[in-house]
C-alpha positions in Angstrom: -16.9 -46.9 27.1 -15.8 -43.6 25.5 -14.5 -44.4 21.9 -11.3 -42.4 22.5 -10.7 -44.0 26.1 -9.7 -47.4 24.7 -7.1 -45.9 22.3 -8.6 -48.0 19.4 -9.9 -44.8 17.6 -7.9 -42.1 15.5 -9.7 -39.2 14.3 -8.5 -36.7 11.6 -10.8 -34.1 9.9 -14.2 -35.5 9.7 -12.9 -39.1 9.6 -12.5 -41.7 12.5 -10.1 -44.9 11.9 -11.2 -47.7 14.0 -8.2 -49.8 14.6 -10.0 -52.6 16.6 -12.9 -53.2 14.0 -10.6 -52.2 11.2 -13.3 -49.6 9.7 -13.1 -46.1 8.4 -16.0 -43.9 8.8 -16.7 -40.5 7.8 -19.2 -38.2 9.8 -20.4 -41.4 11.4 -20.9 -43.4 7.9 -19.1 -46.3 7.1 -16.6 -45.8 4.1 -15.3 -49.2 2.2 -11.7 -49.8 2.5 -10.3 -53.4 1.8 -7.7 -54.9 4.4 -4.7 -54.0 2.8 -5.3 -50.5 2.2 -6.6 -50.1 5.6 -3.4 -51.5 7.1 -1.5 -48.9 4.9 -3.9 -46.0 6.2 -3.6 -47.3 9.8 0.3 -47.4 9.6 0.5 -43.8 8.5 -2.1 -42.3 10.6 -0.7 -43.9 13.9 2.9 -42.4 12.9 1.4 -39.0 11.8 4.0 -36.5 10.7 6.7 -39.3 10.2 8.2 -40.6 7.0 7.3 -44.3 6.6 9.4 -45.6 3.5 7.9 -47.9 0.8 9.7 -50.9 2.3 8.4 -50.4 5.9 4.7 -50.3 4.6 5.4 -53.5 2.7 6.6 -55.2 5.7 3.7 -53.7 7.7 1.1 -54.5 5.2 2.3 -58.2 3.7 4.8 -59.1 6.3 7.4 -61.8 5.5 6.7 -64.0 2.6 6.5 -64.2 -1.3 5.1 -60.9 -2.8 4.8 -60.5 -6.4 5.9 -56.9 -7.7 4.8 -55.4 -4.2 5.6 -51.8 -6.0 2.4 -52.3 -8.0 0.6 -53.6 -5.0 1.4 -50.6 -2.8 0.5 -48.2 -5.5 -2.8 -49.9 -5.7 -3.3 -49.5 -1.9 -2.4 -45.8 -2.0 -4.7 -45.3 -4.7 -7.5 -47.0 -2.9 -6.7 -44.9 0.3 -6.7 -41.5 -1.3 -10.0 -42.4 -3.2 -11.8 -43.3 0.2 -10.4 -40.1 1.7 -11.1 -37.8 -1.4 -7.4 -36.8 -1.2 -5.4 -35.7 -4.1 -1.8 -36.8 -4.8 -0.9 -33.3 -6.2 -2.5 -31.1 -3.3 -2.6 -33.8 -0.7 -4.5 -32.9 2.8 -3.8 -36.2 4.3 -1.1 -38.4 2.5 2.0 -36.6 1.2 4.1 -38.5 -1.2 7.9 -38.3 -0.5 9.4 -39.4 -4.1 11.3 -42.6 -4.2 11.1 -42.9 -0.3 7.7 -43.4 1.1 4.8 -41.4 2.4 3.9 -39.0 5.4 0.3 -38.6 7.1 0.0 -34.8 7.3 -3.4 -34.3 8.5 -3.8 -33.4 12.2 -4.8 -36.1 14.5 -7.3 -35.0 17.1 -5.6 -34.2 20.5 -7.1 -37.1 22.5 -5.9 -39.7 20.1 -2.2 -38.6 20.1 -1.6 -40.9 22.9 -2.7 -43.7 20.6 -0.2 -42.6 17.8 2.7 -42.0 20.3 2.1 -45.8 21.7 2.0 -47.3 18.4 5.0 -49.7 17.5 7.4 -48.3 15.1 7.8 -50.3 11.9 10.7 -52.6 12.1 12.7 -52.4 8.9 15.9 -53.7 9.9 14.7 -56.5 12.2 16.2 -57.2 15.7 19.6 -58.6 14.6 18.5 -62.1 16.1 19.2 -65.4 14.2 15.5 -65.6 13.8 15.2 -62.5 12.3 18.1 -63.2 9.6 16.3 -66.7 9.0 13.2 -64.8 8.2 14.9 -62.3 5.7 16.9 -65.3 4.1 13.3 -67.1 3.7 11.8 -64.3 2.2 14.7 -63.5 0.0 14.3 -67.0 -1.5 10.8 -66.6 -2.0 11.3 -63.5 -3.9 13.7 -65.4 -6.0 11.3 -68.0 -6.8 8.3 -65.5 -7.7 10.9 -63.7 -10.0 11.9 -67.0 -11.5 8.4 -68.0 -12.3 7.5 -64.6 -13.9 10.7 -64.9 -15.9 9.7 -68.5 -16.9 6.2 -67.5 -18.1 8.0 -64.3 -20.0 10.6 -66.3 -21.6 8.3 -69.4 -22.7 5.8 -66.9 -24.0 8.4 -65.3 -26.3 9.8 -68.5 -27.4 6.4 -69.8 -28.4 5.0 -66.6 -30.1 8.2 -66.0 -32.1 8.5 -69.8 -33.4 5.0 -69.9 -34.0 3.9 -66.8 -35.7 0.4 -66.6 -37.3 -0.2 -62.7 -37.8 -3.8 -61.6 -37.6 -5.2 -60.1 -40.9 -4.5 -56.7 -41.5 -1.8 -56.3 -38.9 1.8 -55.8 -40.4 4.6 -55.7 -38.2 8.4 -56.7 -38.2 8.1 -58.5 -35.0 5.5 -60.6 -33.5 3.3 -58.4 -31.3 1.7 -59.3 -28.0 -0.4 -58.0 -25.2 -0.6 -59.4 -21.5 -4.2 -58.8 -20.4 -5.1 -58.1 -16.9 -5.6 -61.3 -14.9 -8.8 -62.6 -13.4 -8.8 -63.1 -9.7 -10.9 -65.9 -9.1 -11.3 -65.7 -5.2 -10.1 -63.5 -2.3 -10.4 -60.3 -4.4 -10.3 -58.1 -1.3 -6.6 -59.9 -0.5 -5.0 -60.3 -3.8 -7.1 -58.1 -6.2 -4.0 -56.2 -6.7 -2.2 -58.9 -8.3 -4.6 -59.0 -11.3 -2.8 -56.1 -12.9 0.6 -56.5 -10.9 1.7 -59.9 -12.4 0.8 -59.0 -16.0 2.7 -55.8 -15.7 5.4 -57.6 -14.4 5.4 -60.3 -17.1 5.1 -57.1 -19.7 8.2 -55.7 -18.5 10.3 -58.8 -18.7 8.9 -59.6 -22.2 9.9 -55.8 -23.3 13.4 -56.5 -21.8 13.8 -59.8 -23.9 13.4 -57.8 -27.0 12.1 -60.5 -29.0 8.5 -59.3 -29.2 6.9 -56.0 -29.7 4.8 -55.8 -26.4 1.8 -53.4 -25.9 2.5 -51.4 -22.5 0.1 -52.0 -19.6 -1.6 -48.7 -19.7 -2.5 -49.0 -23.2 -4.0 -52.6 -22.6 -6.2 -51.1 -19.5 -7.5 -48.0 -21.5 -8.5 -50.7 -24.3 -10.8 -52.0 -21.5 -10.6 -55.7 -22.6 -13.1 -56.9 -20.0 -16.4 -58.1 -21.7 -14.6 -58.2 -25.1 -14.1 -61.3 -27.1 -10.6 -62.3 -27.9 -10.5 -61.4 -31.7 -12.0 -57.8 -30.9 -9.4 -57.3 -28.2 -6.5 -58.2 -30.4 -8.0 -55.9 -33.2 -8.3 -53.2 -30.9 -4.7 -53.5 -29.5 -3.4 -54.4 -32.9 -1.6 -57.5 -31.7 -1.0 -61.0 -33.1 -1.3 -62.9 -29.6 -2.8 -62.4 -26.2 -1.9 -63.8 -23.0 -4.5 -64.3 -20.7 -4.7 -65.7 -17.0 -6.3 -66.4 -13.9 -5.0 -66.2 -9.9 -6.5 -67.8 -7.0 -5.6 -69.1 -3.6 -5.8 -72.9 -3.2 -4.8 -74.2 0.2 -1.4 -72.8 1.3 -0.5 -71.7 -2.2 -1.4 -69.0 -5.0 -2.0 -70.5 -8.3 -1.2 -68.4 -11.6 -2.5 -70.2 -14.6 -1.7 -68.6 -18.1 -2.8 -69.3 -21.6 -1.3 -67.7 -24.8 -4.1 -67.4 -27.5 -3.5 -66.7 -31.1 -5.7 -63.6 -32.7 -5.8 -65.3 -35.9 -7.8 -68.4 -35.0 -8.8 -67.7 -31.4 -7.0 -70.8 -30.7 -4.8 -71.5 -27.5 -1.2 -72.2 -28.2 0.4 -72.7 -24.9 -1.0 -73.0 -21.3 0.5 -73.7 -17.9 -0.2 -73.2 -14.5 2.2 -72.3 -11.6 2.0 -72.7 -7.7 3.6 -70.2 -5.2 3.6 -70.9 -1.8 1.1 -68.4 -0.2 2.3 -66.5 2.8 0.4 -63.2 3.4 0.1 -62.1 -0.2 
């Protein structure tokens, strides 16, 4: 069967987007793209020329369910797609950013594939107005509240423990207790939830910074310090902090388990640890 005739191939430039096999190929060679970035590219390419909002992309990629900081997840997906296409955000050939709104696929789709793009379903942002749609939005809202509550609980507990049990590292002088949240280790399903390894720490860092009780190292500075492979004391010295918050993420049955541990830089001892289970639905 001709590849174009089954409407499962979208071609642009030297790329082929195989919607049936969920593969991206360049000049016939496979280009690795994880499932979520692939969904993002497929949504944009099949609606070429149309602005697709960030919320619409979120709904298409993750669907209804608890999503921890989808902004970070979406940004991560966009970066992976641009890397796979060799695209430049400042001078795009394929994906144009519409600030504060969303993205638009600007490359020409080959003529024989336009029928597929035209036939693709439009992203449904508002829902159909039925009671079932309203129930889905209500359930999703409650799951968002649960996720936000867990992140806030982690941040508040860390702030309380760190400020009531301060043990400054040698050579570090600060008016307030200092802390850095390290990227969390994703223990399984990296292709599906890998983005959470940075998204969750970033969300906790933002909440700790807003609380004002600690001096918190920005996420970008933590990533730049390349904590992977370093011992806790060495990482703490590099960042100039009294405490480090470490964590792991894994999918267990129908939930996502987040395990966190607050470690003192002074003695490499665990000050506090806890785990939280979020109901899992298409994270």
